[in-house]
N, CA, C and O atoms as a GROMACS GRO file, in nm:
protein
  632
    1MET      N    1   9.689  12.435   7.963
    1MET     CA    2   9.626  12.294   7.987
    1MET      C    3   9.658  12.256   8.119
    1MET      O    4   9.774  12.262   8.159
    2GLY      N    5   9.547  12.209   8.202
    2GLY     CA    6   9.561  12.154   8.336
    2GLY      C    7   9.622  12.016   8.347
    2GLY      O    8   9.624  11.939   8.250
    3GLN      N    9   9.666  11.987   8.455
    3GLN     CA   10   9.735  11.864   8.466
    3GLN      C   11   9.630  11.742   8.477
    3GLN      O   12   9.522  11.767   8.531
    4LEU      N   13   9.653  11.626   8.436
    4LEU     CA   14   9.556  11.533   8.414
    4LEU      C   15   9.560  11.452   8.562
    4LEU      O   16   9.667  11.398   8.591
    5LYS      N   17   9.465  11.442   8.643
    5LYS     CA   18   9.476  11.387   8.759
    5LYS      C   19   9.416  11.235   8.751
    5LYS      O   20   9.314  11.207   8.689
    6ILE      N   21   9.484  11.154   8.814
    6ILE     CA   22   9.459  11.001   8.799
    6ILE      C   23   9.391  10.979   8.926
    6ILE      O   24   9.434  11.027   9.031
    7THR      N   25   9.290  10.912   8.920
    7THR     CA   26   9.219  10.860   9.040
    7THR      C   27   9.205  10.717   9.052
    7THR      O   28   9.177  10.652   8.951
    8PHE      N   29   9.223  10.656   9.170
    8PHE     CA   30   9.213  10.503   9.154
    8PHE      C   31   9.092  10.472   9.228
    8PHE      O   32   9.062  10.549   9.319
    9PRO      N   33   9.001  10.348   9.199
    9PRO     CA   34   8.888  10.340   9.253
    9PRO      C   35   8.894  10.277   9.406
    9PRO      O   36   8.787  10.257   9.464
   10MET      N   37   9.018  10.247   9.467
   10MET     CA   38   9.037  10.199   9.573
   10MET      C   39   9.166  10.272   9.629
   10MET      O   40   9.260  10.293   9.553
   11GLU      N   41   9.171  10.309   9.757
   11GLU     CA   42   9.295  10.370   9.818
   11GLU      C   43   9.387  10.264   9.848
   11GLU      O   44   9.352  10.153   9.889
   12ILE      N   45   9.510  10.300   9.826
   12ILE     CA   46   9.639  10.207   9.853
   12ILE      C   47   9.665  10.210  10.017
   12ILE      O   48   9.656  10.313  10.085
   13ASP      N   49   9.695  10.094  10.062
   13ASP     CA   50   9.747  10.101  10.194
   13ASP      C   51   9.881  10.100  10.177
   13ASP      O   52   9.943  10.003  10.135
   14ARG      N   53   9.939  10.227  10.214
   14ARG     CA   54  10.085  10.241  10.200
   14ARG      C   55  10.177  10.170  10.279
   14ARG      O   56  10.290  10.151  10.235
   15GLU      N   57  10.146  10.132  10.381
   15GLU     CA   58  10.225  10.077  10.488
   15GLU      C   59  10.242   9.913  10.439
   15GLU      O   60  10.351   9.860  10.417
   16ALA      N   61  10.130   9.857  10.430
   16ALA     CA   62  10.144   9.717  10.388
   16ALA      C   63  10.184   9.688  10.262
   16ALA      O   64  10.229   9.576  10.241
   17THR      N   65  10.174   9.781  10.158
   17THR     CA   66  10.241   9.779  10.026
   17THR      C   67  10.396   9.790  10.053
   17THR      O   68  10.474   9.705  10.009
   18ARG      N   69  10.435   9.895  10.124
   18ARG     CA   70  10.581   9.898  10.133
   18ARG      C   71  10.624   9.782  10.200
   18ARG      O   72  10.734   9.739  10.167
   19GLN      N   73  10.559   9.720  10.290
   19GLN     CA   74  10.610   9.603  10.378
   19GLN      C   75  10.615   9.484  10.278
   19GLN      O   76  10.718   9.415  10.273
   20ALA      N   77  10.512   9.458  10.201
   20ALA     CA   78  10.509   9.349  10.080
   20ALA      C   79  10.638   9.364   9.999
   20ALA      O   80  10.721   9.275   9.979
   21VAL      N   81  10.643   9.506   9.948
   21VAL     CA   82  10.773   9.498   9.859
   21VAL      C   83  10.907   9.486   9.920
   21VAL      O   84  11.005   9.448   9.855
   22GLU      N   85  10.910   9.516  10.035
   22GLU     CA   86  11.047   9.512  10.109
   22GLU      C   87  11.043   9.371  10.148
   22GLU      O   88  11.156   9.325  10.131
   23GLU      N   89  10.966   9.287  10.190
   23GLU     CA   90  10.952   9.136  10.210
   23GLU      C   91  11.010   9.066  10.059
   23GLU      O   92  11.098   8.980  10.064
   24ARG      N   93  10.961   9.105   9.949
   24ARG     CA   94  10.988   9.034   9.820
   24ARG      C   95  11.134   9.067   9.789
   24ARG      O   96  11.218   8.981   9.760
   25LEU      N   97  11.157   9.187   9.796
   25LEU     CA   98  11.307   9.224   9.783
   25LEU      C   99  11.405   9.163   9.885
   25LEU      O  100  11.520   9.145   9.844
   26GLU      N  101  11.380   9.132   9.996
   26GLU     CA  102  11.465   9.063  10.099
   26GLU      C  103  11.459   8.902  10.053
   26GLU      O  104  11.559   8.832  10.067
   27SER      N  105  11.348   8.854  10.003
   27SER     CA  106  11.335   8.710   9.968
   27SER      C  107  11.439   8.694   9.856
   27SER      O  108  11.524   8.606   9.856
   28ALA      N  109  11.423   8.789   9.755
   28ALA     CA  110  11.511   8.783   9.633
   28ALA      C  111  11.677   8.793   9.680
   28ALA      O  112  11.766   8.718   9.637
   29ARG      N  113  11.691   8.882   9.759
   29ARG     CA  114  11.826   8.880   9.804
   29ARG      C  115  11.882   8.778   9.876
   29ARG      O  116  12.003   8.761   9.867
   30ILE      N  117  11.805   8.694   9.958
   30ILE     CA  118  11.850   8.579  10.020
   30ILE      C  119  11.855   8.453   9.925
   30ILE      O  120  11.940   8.365   9.939
   31TYR      N  121  11.761   8.451   9.829
   31TYR     CA  122  11.758   8.348   9.724
   31TYR      C  123  11.872   8.370   9.645
   31TYR      O  124  11.934   8.268   9.615
   32LYS      N  125  11.926   8.504   9.592
   32LYS     CA  126  12.054   8.534   9.507
   32LYS      C  127  12.169   8.501   9.589
   32LYS      O  128  12.272   8.465   9.533
   33GLN      N  129  12.164   8.509   9.730
   33GLN     CA  130  12.300   8.488   9.811
   33GLN      C  131  12.292   8.333   9.815
   33GLN      O  132  12.386   8.276   9.759
   34LEU      N  133  12.210   8.265   9.863
   34LEU     CA  134  12.199   8.134   9.925
   34LEU      C  135  12.156   8.030   9.836
   34LEU      O  136  12.189   7.915   9.861
   35GLY      N  137  12.075   8.060   9.721
   35GLY     CA  138  12.007   7.977   9.645
   35GLY      C  139  11.901   7.906   9.698
   35GLY      O  140  11.826   7.968   9.773
   36PHE      N  141  11.877   7.779   9.672
   36PHE     CA  142  11.772   7.714   9.730
   36PHE      C  143  11.806   7.601   9.817
   36PHE      O  144  11.893   7.526   9.773
   37ILE      N  145  11.765   7.578   9.913
   37ILE     CA  146  11.813   7.461  10.020
   37ILE      C  147  11.692   7.332   9.974
   37ILE      O  148  11.569   7.333   9.982
   38ARG      N  149  11.776   7.238   9.931
   38ARG     CA  150  11.656   7.130   9.898
   38ARG      C  151  11.617   7.058  10.004
   38ARG      O  152  11.699   7.055  10.097
   39ARG      N  153  11.508   6.992  10.020
   39ARG     CA  154  11.444   6.911  10.114
   39ARG      C  155  11.495   6.754  10.085
   39ARG      O  156  11.493   6.699   9.975
   40GLU      N  157  11.532   6.708  10.189
   40GLU     CA  158  11.581   6.575  10.187
   40GLU      C  159  11.467   6.486  10.237
   40GLU      O  160  11.374   6.530  10.304
   41THR      N  161  11.479   6.360  10.201
   41THR     CA  162  11.381   6.237  10.244
   41THR      C  163  11.451   6.188  10.366
   41THR      O  164  11.572   6.192  10.390
   42LYS      N  165  11.338   6.136  10.450
   42LYS     CA  166  11.376   6.081  10.560
   42LYS      C  167  11.410   5.924  10.541
   42LYS      O  168  11.332   5.853  10.478
   43THR      N  169  11.528   5.874  10.596
   43THR     CA  170  11.574   5.745  10.577
   43THR      C  171  11.524   5.649  10.691
   43THR      O  172  11.551   5.529  10.680
   44THR      N  173  11.458   5.691  10.793
   44THR     CA  174  11.410   5.611  10.902
   44THR      C  175  11.254   5.602  10.880
   44THR      O  176  11.186   5.688  10.823
   45ALA      N  177  11.212   5.491  10.933
   45ALA     CA  178  11.058   5.461  10.913
   45ALA      C  179  10.997   5.556  11.017
   45ALA      O  180  11.054   5.589  11.121
   46SER      N  181  10.895   5.590  10.983
   46SER     CA  182  10.807   5.680  11.068
   46SER      C  183  10.667   5.605  11.100
   46SER      O  184  10.613   5.548  11.005
   47TYR      N  185  10.616   5.602  11.202
   47TYR     CA  186  10.487   5.528  11.226
   47TYR      C  187  10.403   5.632  11.282
   47TYR      O  188  10.436   5.712  11.370
   48GLU      N  189  10.280   5.623  11.214
   48GLU     CA  190  10.193   5.729  11.280
   48GLU      C  191  10.051   5.643  11.307
   48GLU      O  192  10.018   5.546  11.239
   49LEU      N  193   9.985   5.689  11.404
   49LEU     CA  194   9.865   5.635  11.477
   49LEU      C  195   9.744   5.654  11.352
   49LEU      O  196   9.712   5.757  11.293
   50ARG      N  197   9.699   5.537  11.336
   50ARG     CA  198   9.583   5.530  11.237
   50ARG      C  199   9.466   5.467  11.307
   50ARG      O  200   9.457   5.345  11.313
   51GLU      N  201   9.381   5.540  11.355
   51GLU     CA  202   9.253   5.487  11.433
   51GLU      C  203   9.160   5.465  11.324
   51GLU      O  204   9.159   5.539  11.225
   52GLY      N  205   9.068   5.346  11.340
   52GLY     CA  206   8.962   5.323  11.251
   52GLY      C  207   9.005   5.233  11.142
   52GLY      O  208   8.922   5.212  11.054
   53GLY      N  209   9.135   5.169  11.134
   53GLY     CA  210   9.156   5.081  11.033
   53GLY      C  211   9.242   5.123  10.933
   53GLY      O  212   9.317   5.214  10.967
   54THR      N  213   9.254   5.078  10.810
   54THR     CA  214   9.346   5.112  10.717
   54THR      C  215   9.297   5.240  10.627
   54THR      O  216   9.177   5.267  10.620
   55THR      N  217   9.377   5.303  10.573
   55THR     CA  218   9.337   5.428  10.501
   55THR      C  219   9.362   5.411  10.341
   55THR      O  220   9.314   5.479  10.250
   56ASN      N  221   9.453   5.300  10.333
   56ASN     CA  222   9.488   5.271  10.213
   56ASN      C  223   9.583   5.383  10.130
   56ASN      O  224   9.591   5.393  10.007
   57ILE      N  225   9.652   5.463  10.229
   57ILE     CA  226   9.714   5.572  10.183
   57ILE      C  227   9.874   5.535  10.160
   57ILE      O  228   9.934   5.484  10.254
   58ILE      N  229   9.933   5.557  10.051
   58ILE     CA  230  10.088   5.500  10.023
   58ILE      C  231  10.164   5.619  10.062
   58ILE      O  232  10.123   5.724  10.014
   59SER      N  233  10.280   5.625  10.147
   59SER     CA  234  10.357   5.728  10.162
   59SER      C  235  10.447   5.748  10.064
   59SER      O  236  10.513   5.648  10.036
   60LYS      N  237  10.469   5.848  10.000
   60LYS     CA  238  10.565   5.870   9.882
   60LYS      C  239  10.664   5.978   9.911
   60LYS      O  240  10.667   6.078   9.840
   61ALA      N  241  10.748   5.961  10.014
   61ALA     CA  242  10.836   6.068  10.060
   61ALA      C  243  10.927   6.118   9.954
   61ALA      O  244  10.949   6.238   9.935
   62ALA      N  245  10.980   6.017   9.885
   62ALA     CA  246  11.090   6.066   9.782
   62ALA      C  247  11.014   6.157   9.670
   62ALA      O  248  11.068   6.258   9.625
   63GLU      N  249  10.878   6.112   9.628
   63GLU     CA  250  10.825   6.200   9.522
   63GLU      C  251  10.784   6.308   9.572
   63GLU      O  252  10.794   6.413   9.509
   64ASN      N  253  10.731   6.302   9.692
   64ASN     CA  254  10.685   6.436   9.765
   64ASN      C  255  10.805   6.550   9.770
   64ASN      O  256  10.792   6.666   9.734
   65ALA      N  257  10.924   6.491   9.824
   65ALA     CA  258  11.026   6.593   9.822
   65ALA      C  259  11.086   6.627   9.687
   65ALA      O  260  11.146   6.734   9.678
   66ALA      N  261  11.078   6.550   9.586
   66ALA     CA  262  11.116   6.591   9.451
   66ALA      C  263  11.034   6.692   9.398
   66ALA      O  264  11.081   6.788   9.337
   67ILE      N  265  10.910   6.675   9.420
   67ILE     CA  266  10.803   6.764   9.366
   67ILE      C  267  10.820   6.889   9.444
   67ILE      O  268  10.817   6.992   9.376
   68TYR      N  269  10.836   6.901   9.566
   68TYR     CA  270  10.863   7.026   9.627
   68TYR      C  271  10.985   7.093   9.596
   68TYR      O  272  10.984   7.215   9.581
   69ASN      N  273  11.085   7.029   9.586
   69ASN     CA  274  11.218   7.092   9.550
   69ASN      C  275  11.212   7.150   9.411
   69ASN      O  276  11.261   7.261   9.391
   70VAL      N  277  11.156   7.082   9.317
   70VAL     CA  278  11.131   7.124   9.173
   70VAL      C  279  11.054   7.255   9.174
   70VAL      O  280  11.102   7.354   9.119
   71ASP      N  281  10.940   7.259   9.233
   71ASP     CA  282  10.821   7.364   9.219
   71ASP      C  283  10.891   7.477   9.296
   71ASP      O  284  10.910   7.585   9.239
   72THR      N  285  10.931   7.458   9.426
   72THR     CA  286  10.960   7.560   9.490
   72THR      C  287  11.096   7.651   9.434
   72THR      O  288  11.103   7.774   9.436
   73GLU      N  289  11.191   7.567   9.390
   73GLU     CA  290  11.297   7.641   9.341
   73GLU      C  291  11.260   7.711   9.201
   73GLU      O  292  11.320   7.814   9.169
   74ALA      N  293  11.171   7.662   9.125
   74ALA     CA  294  11.132   7.723   9.011
   74ALA      C  295  11.073   7.844   9.035
   74ALA      O  296  11.100   7.947   8.974
   75ARG      N  297  10.959   7.828   9.161
   75ARG     CA  298  10.884   7.978   9.199
   75ARG      C  299  10.973   8.067   9.254
   75ARG      O  300  10.936   8.183   9.242
   76LEU      N  301  11.100   8.048   9.322
   76LEU     CA  302  11.159   8.140   9.387
   76LEU      C  303  11.260   8.192   9.268
   76LEU      O  304  11.290   8.311   9.261
   77GLN      N  305  11.307   8.106   9.185
   77GLN     CA  306  11.379   8.179   9.070
   77GLN      C  307  11.312   8.295   8.982
   77GLN      O  308  11.358   8.400   8.939
   78GLN      N  309  11.175   8.231   8.968
   78GLN     CA  310  11.087   8.331   8.890
   78GLN      C  311  11.071   8.485   8.973
   78GLN      O  312  11.082   8.598   8.926
   79LYS      N  313  11.047   8.452   9.085
   79LYS     CA  314  11.042   8.576   9.183
   79LYS      C  315  11.159   8.668   9.166
   79LYS      O  316  11.156   8.789   9.145
   80GLN      N  317  11.268   8.587   9.180
   80GLN     CA  318  11.382   8.666   9.193
   80GLN      C  319  11.434   8.739   9.045
   80GLN      O  320  11.502   8.842   9.040
   81GLU      N  321  11.395   8.673   8.947
   81GLU     CA  322  11.408   8.741   8.813
   81GLU      C  323  11.306   8.853   8.792
   81GLU      O  324  11.335   8.953   8.726
   82GLN      N  325  11.180   8.835   8.851
   82GLN     CA  326  11.078   8.959   8.834
   82GLN      C  327  11.127   9.050   8.909
   82GLN      O  328  11.097   9.162   8.868
   83VAL      N  329  11.200   9.050   9.020
   83VAL     CA  330  11.246   9.161   9.096
   83VAL      C  331  11.358   9.215   9.023
   83VAL      O  332  11.370   9.337   9.026
   84GLU      N  333  11.432   9.156   8.965
   84GLU     CA  334  11.563   9.216   8.897
   84GLU      C  335  11.522   9.289   8.777
   84GLU      O  336  11.572   9.394   8.737
   85MET      N  337  11.416   9.219   8.717
   85MET     CA  338  11.366   9.293   8.590
   85MET      C  339  11.289   9.412   8.624
   85MET      O  340  11.307   9.514   8.557
   86ALA      N  341  11.194   9.414   8.732
   86ALA     CA  342  11.145   9.562   8.769
   86ALA      C  343  11.236   9.655   8.820
   86ALA      O  344  11.214   9.773   8.792
   87VAL      N  345  11.352   9.624   8.901
   87VAL     CA  346  11.437   9.706   8.948
   87VAL      C  347  11.511   9.766   8.825
   87VAL      O  348  11.541   9.885   8.832
   88SER      N  349  11.539   9.702   8.725
   88SER     CA  350  11.625   9.740   8.607
   88SER      C  351  11.516   9.846   8.536
   88SER      O  352  11.570   9.917   8.451
   89LYS      N  353  11.407   9.864   8.549
   89LYS     CA  354  11.300   9.956   8.491
   89LYS      C  355  11.286  10.090   8.543
   89LYS      O  356  11.230  10.184   8.487
   90LEU      N  357  11.361  10.087   8.692
   90LEU     CA  358  11.351  10.225   8.755
   90LEU      C  359  11.445  10.323   8.702
   90LEU      O  360  11.532  10.273   8.631
   91ASN      N  361  11.451  10.454   8.718
   91ASN     CA  362  11.535  10.534   8.664
   91ASN      C  363  11.669  10.503   8.768
   91ASN      O  364  11.663  10.434   8.870
   92ARG      N  365  11.791  10.572   8.716
   92ARG     CA  366  11.916  10.541   8.777
   92ARG      C  367  11.933  10.571   8.911
   92ARG      O  368  11.982  10.482   8.980
   93THR      N  369  11.902  10.687   8.970
   93THR     CA  370  11.901  10.700   9.106
   93THR      C  371  11.802  10.628   9.184
   93THR      O  372  11.835  10.602   9.300
   94GLU      N  373  11.681  10.589   9.142
   94GLU     CA  374  11.587  10.489   9.236
   94GLU      C  375  11.654  10.362   9.232
   94GLU      O  376  11.662  10.304   9.341
   95ARG      N  377  11.714  10.297   9.114
   95ARG     CA  378  11.772  10.172   9.110
   95ARG      C  379  11.892  10.184   9.203
   95ARG      O  380  11.907  10.086   9.278
   96GLN      N  381  11.966  10.265   9.213
   96GLN     CA  382  12.099  10.273   9.301
   96GLN      C  383  12.027  10.261   9.441
   96GLN      O  384  12.067  10.178   9.523
   97ILE      N  385  11.943  10.329   9.464
   97ILE     CA  386  11.889  10.334   9.616
   97ILE      C  387  11.845  10.206   9.650
   97ILE      O  388  11.875  10.159   9.760
   98ILE      N  389  11.765  10.131   9.555
   98ILE     CA  390  11.697   9.987   9.589
   98ILE      C  391  11.823   9.887   9.594
   98ILE      O  392  11.830   9.803   9.684
   99GLU      N  393  11.923   9.898   9.494
   99GLU     CA  394  12.025   9.800   9.489
   99GLU      C  395  12.110   9.799   9.611
   99GLU      O  396  12.145   9.698   9.672
  100LYS      N  397  12.140   9.927   9.641
  100LYS     CA  398  12.248   9.956   9.766
  100LYS      C  399  12.150   9.911   9.893
  100LYS      O  400  12.204   9.845   9.982
  101ARG      N  401  12.038   9.936   9.902
  101ARG     CA  402  11.969   9.924  10.025
  101ARG      C  403  11.927   9.768  10.053
  101ARG      O  404  11.940   9.711  10.161
  102PHE      N  405  11.872   9.712   9.932
  102PHE     CA  406  11.797   9.596   9.959
  102PHE      C  407  11.870   9.475   9.885
  102PHE      O  408  11.858   9.362   9.932
  103MET      N  409  11.937   9.495   9.782
  103MET     CA  410  12.016   9.400   9.708
  103MET      C  411  12.137   9.349   9.719
  103MET      O  412  12.170   9.243   9.666
  104GLU      N  413  12.223   9.429   9.797
  104GLU     CA  414  12.364   9.396   9.827
  104GLU      C  415  12.372   9.281   9.922
  104GLU      O  416  12.278   9.252   9.995
  105ASP      N  417  12.480   9.219   9.920
  105ASP     CA  418  12.514   9.109  10.018
  105ASP      C  419  12.497   9.151  10.173
  105ASP      O  420  12.426   9.092  10.255
  106ASP      N  421  12.564   9.246  10.193
  106ASP     CA  422  12.552   9.313  10.343
  106ASP      C  423  12.437   9.376  10.355
  106ASP      O  424  12.381   9.428  10.260
  107GLU      N  425  12.389   9.376  10.487
  107GLU     CA  426  12.282   9.458  10.522
  107GLU      C  427  12.320   9.594  10.558
  107GLU      O  428  12.390   9.626  10.654
  108ILE      N  429  12.264   9.671  10.470
  108ILE     CA  430  12.297   9.839  10.469
  108ILE      C  431  12.174   9.908  10.521
  108ILE      O  432  12.058   9.882  10.486
  109PHE      N  433  12.214  10.001  10.611
  109PHE     CA  434  12.108  10.091  10.669
  109PHE      C  435  12.094  10.228  10.572
  109PHE      O  436  12.181  10.270  10.495
  110ASP      N  437  11.970  10.281  10.594
  110ASP     CA  438  11.931  10.389  10.514
  110ASP      C  439  12.059  10.504  10.507
  110ASP      O  440  12.110  10.545  10.403
  111TYR      N  441  12.096  10.543  10.644
  111TYR     CA  442  12.182  10.637  10.638
  111TYR      C  443  12.304  10.618  10.557
  111TYR      O  444  12.352  10.707  10.487
  112HIS      N  445  12.353  10.497  10.569
  112HIS     CA  446  12.460  10.469  10.471
  112HIS      C  447  12.438  10.498  10.330
  112HIS      O  448  12.523  10.545  10.255
  113VAL      N  449  12.339  10.473  10.303
  113VAL     CA  450  12.306  10.490  10.148
  113VAL      C  451  12.276  10.627  10.104
  113VAL      O  452  12.319  10.671   9.998
  114PHE      N  453  12.208  10.689  10.176
  114PHE     CA  454  12.217  10.838  10.146
  114PHE      C  455  12.337  10.909  10.161
  114PHE      O  456  12.360  11.011  10.096
  115ASN      N  457  12.422  10.858  10.250
  115ASN     CA  458  12.558  10.912  10.251
  115ASN      C  459  12.644  10.882  10.150
  115ASN      O  460  12.728  10.962  10.110
  116ASP      N  461  12.628  10.763  10.101
  116ASP     CA  462  12.712  10.710   9.975
  116ASP      C  463  12.678  10.782   9.860
  116ASP      O  464  12.765  10.830   9.788
  117LEU      N  465  12.533  10.795   9.831
  117LEU     CA  466  12.484  10.866   9.697
  117LEU      C  467  12.479  11.005   9.715
  117LEU      O  468  12.414  11.071   9.634
  118HIS      N  469  12.550  11.075   9.833
  118HIS     CA  470  12.571  11.235   9.848
  118HIS      C  471  12.440  11.296   9.836
  118HIS      O  472  12.423  11.390   9.759
  119MET      N  473  12.337  11.245   9.915
  119MET     CA  474  12.189  11.290   9.900
  119MET      C  475  12.143  11.335  10.019
  119MET      O  476  12.189  11.283  10.121
  120SER      N  477  12.057  11.428  10.029
  120SER     CA  478  11.996  11.468  10.142
  120SER      C  479  11.922  11.355  10.215
  120SER      O  480  11.906  11.252  10.150
  121GLU      N  481  11.883  11.359  10.316
  121GLU     CA  482  11.792  11.255  10.386
  121GLU      C  483  11.656  11.260  10.345
  121GLU      O  484  11.589  11.157  10.340
  122ARG      N  485  11.607  11.379  10.314
  122ARG     CA  486  11.472  11.406  10.282
  122ARG      C  487  11.458  11.344  10.119
  122ARG      O  488  11.380  11.260  10.076
  123LYS      N  489  11.552  11.411  10.057
  123LYS     CA  490  11.527  11.349   9.906
  123LYS      C  491  11.541  11.214   9.888
  123LYS      O  492  11.487  11.153   9.796
  124TYR      N  493  11.633  11.150   9.995
  124TYR     CA  494  11.646  10.992   9.972
  124TYR      C  495  11.529  10.930  10.018
  124TYR      O  496  11.496  10.828   9.956
  125TYR      N  497  11.458  10.965  10.110
  125TYR     CA  498  11.337  10.899  10.176
  125TYR      C  499  11.244  10.918  10.057
  125TYR      O  500  11.183  10.820  10.014
  126ARG      N  501  11.226  11.042   9.999
  126ARG     CA  502  11.123  11.066   9.882
  126ARG      C  503  11.158  10.963   9.776
  126ARG      O  504  11.069  10.881   9.753
  127MET      N  505  11.261  10.952   9.712
  127MET     CA  506  11.296  10.872   9.612
  127MET      C  507  11.287  10.722   9.666
  127MET      O  508  11.240  10.640   9.587
  128LYS      N  509  11.319  10.686   9.768
  128LYS     CA  510  11.292  10.559   9.794
  128LYS      C  511  11.152  10.511   9.811
  128LYS      O  512  11.121  10.394   9.789
  129SER      N  513  11.069  10.601   9.850
  129SER     CA  514  10.934  10.568   9.864
  129SER      C  515  10.876  10.561   9.720
  129SER      O  516  10.787  10.480   9.695
  130SER      N  517  10.919  10.637   9.635
  130SER     CA  518  10.898  10.634   9.495
  130SER      C  519  10.915  10.519   9.429
  130SER      O  520  10.830  10.458   9.363
  131ALA      N  521  11.040  10.488   9.450
  131ALA     CA  522  11.076  10.340   9.408
  131ALA      C  523  11.008  10.224   9.446
  131ALA      O  524  10.982  10.130   9.371
  132ILE      N  525  10.980  10.234   9.574
  132ILE     CA  526  10.891  10.118   9.636
  132ILE      C  527  10.768  10.115   9.586
  132ILE      O  528  10.724  10.003   9.561
  133TYR      N  529  10.694  10.213   9.563
  133TYR     CA  530  10.555  10.217   9.495
  133TYR      C  531  10.570  10.178   9.344
  133TYR      O  532  10.479  10.114   9.292
  134LYS      N  533  10.666  10.209   9.281
  134LYS     CA  534  10.691  10.184   9.143
  134LYS      C  535  10.705  10.030   9.144
  134LYS      O  536  10.638   9.967   9.062
  135LEU      N  537  10.781   9.966   9.224
  135LEU     CA  538  10.793   9.835   9.234
  135LEU      C  539  10.670   9.759   9.280
  135LEU      O  540  10.635   9.654   9.226
  136ALA      N  541  10.611   9.811   9.371
  136ALA     CA  542  10.464   9.745   9.398
  136ALA      C  543  10.378   9.726   9.292
  136ALA      O  544  10.306   9.627   9.284
  137PHE      N  545  10.380   9.830   9.198
  137PHE     CA  546  10.276   9.807   9.067
  137PHE      C  547  10.346   9.717   8.982
  137PHE      O  548  10.288   9.625   8.924
  138ALA      N  549  10.488   9.744   8.968
  138ALA     CA  550  10.534   9.640   8.863
  138ALA      C  551  10.538   9.502   8.902
  138ALA      O  552  10.539   9.417   8.813
  139LEU      N  553  10.542   9.462   9.049
  139LEU     CA  554  10.540   9.329   9.071
  139LEU      C  555  10.392   9.283   9.138
  139LEU      O  556  10.379   9.176   9.198
  140ARG      N  557  10.300   9.367   9.119
  140ARG     CA  558  10.168   9.346   9.156
  140ARG      C  559  10.157   9.311   9.306
  140ARG      O  560  10.092   9.216   9.348
  141LEU      N  561  10.216   9.386   9.370
  141LEU     CA  562  10.216   9.371   9.526
  141LEU      C  563  10.133   9.491   9.604
  141LEU      O  564  10.138   9.494   9.727
  142GLU      N  565  10.059   9.587   9.532
  142GLU     CA  566   9.979   9.669   9.594
  142GLU      C  567   9.878   9.606   9.686
  142GLU      O  568   9.825   9.497   9.661
  143VAL      N  569   9.853   9.682   9.797
  143VAL     CA  570   9.760   9.632   9.884
  143VAL      C  571   9.661   9.758   9.918
  143VAL      O  572   9.700   9.869   9.957
  144TYR      N  573   9.511   9.713   9.893
  144TYR     CA  574   9.430   9.840   9.890
  144TYR      C  575   9.361   9.822  10.035
  144TYR      O  576   9.364   9.719  10.103
  145VAL      N  577   9.306   9.932  10.063
  145VAL     CA  578   9.248   9.954  10.206
  145VAL      C  579   9.086   9.897  10.166
  145VAL      O  580   9.030   9.922  10.059
  146GLU      N  581   9.043   9.837  10.250
  146GLU     CA  582   8.914   9.795  10.245
  146GLU      C  583   8.816   9.904  10.216
  146GLU      O  584   8.835  10.014  10.269
  147PRO      N  585   8.703   9.887  10.129
  147PRO     CA  586   8.628  10.014  10.103
  147PRO      C  587   8.550  10.075  10.223
  147PRO      O  588   8.517  10.193  10.223
  148ARG      N  589   8.523   9.992  10.324
  148ARG     CA  590   8.460  10.056  10.439
  148ARG      C  591   8.549  10.130  10.530
  148ARG      O  592   8.508  10.189  10.630
  149ASP      N  593   8.682  10.124  10.489
  149ASP     CA  594   8.795  10.192  10.577
  149ASP      C  595   8.832  10.320  10.507
  149ASP      O  596   8.918  10.392  10.559
  150ILE      N  597   8.774  10.356  10.388
  150ILE     CA  598   8.828  10.475  10.312
  150ILE      C  599   8.742  10.593  10.384
  150ILE      O  600   8.624  10.585  10.415
  151GLY      N  601   8.821  10.697  10.402
  151GLY     CA  602   8.780  10.819  10.461
  151GLY      C  603   8.803  10.825  10.613
  151GLY      O  604   8.789  10.932  10.672
  152LYS      N  605   8.834  10.727  10.671
  152LYS     CA  606   8.859  10.719  10.823
  152LYS      C  607   9.008  10.756  10.845
  152LYS      O  608   9.097  10.738  10.760
  153GLN      N  609   9.024  10.805  10.958
  153GLN     CA  610   9.141  10.826  11.013
  153GLN      C  611   9.212  10.687  11.046
  153GLN      O  612   9.143  10.587  11.063
  154PRO      N  613   9.352  10.682  11.054
  154PRO     CA  614   9.428  10.552  11.077
  154PRO      C  615   9.384  10.508  11.213
  154PRO      O  616   9.370  10.389  11.241
  155SER      N  617   9.358  10.616  11.306
  155SER     CA  618   9.316  10.539  11.462
  155SER      C  619   9.202  10.496  11.472
  155SER      O  620   9.172  10.427  11.569
  156GLU      N  621   9.098  10.530  11.360
  156GLU     CA  622   8.964  10.490  11.371
  156GLU      C  623   8.968  10.348  11.293
  156GLU      O  624   8.864  10.284  11.296
  157ILE      N  625   9.069  10.298  11.230
  157ILE     CA  626   9.055  10.175  11.173
  157ILE      C  627   9.102  10.056  11.268
  157ILE      O  628   9.194  10.087  11.343
  158ALA      N  629   9.062   9.950  11.276
  158ALA     CA  630   9.097   9.837  11.362
  158ALA      C  631   9.019   9.844  11.498
  158ALA      O  632   9.037   9.756  11.583
   0.00000   0.00000   0.00000
């Protein structure tokens, strides 16, 4: 029996996808470390130039700050929980790579991780790449190449 070949209707932009996943992992790490820094309201009056008469707009600084704080914190917490859930679904070695490289408090470089895991550099980068693409699909962060760019060499695009 032959292998089943899966084809996607569009080609994935590997670099943009990797960058999106790494940005999400970094923001989750920062949120986990620092939490959310709330926006404060201004206590001094601010005057703005209004040409053409009154606009009947009432400034609601306290309400706007409260809405921003609640919505943003909930959104950041949800993204952080999604990252943790997606990472927990990876196999053991991939999970260790992602946790050590992207989710620990200290910034650690790739060569530290593959030395700590007693892994060859080639195998490390293969497994890291695999884990990042699994996370991209789990977090829906995959980036697709525009249809007009498919089949062209990277030097021909842009």
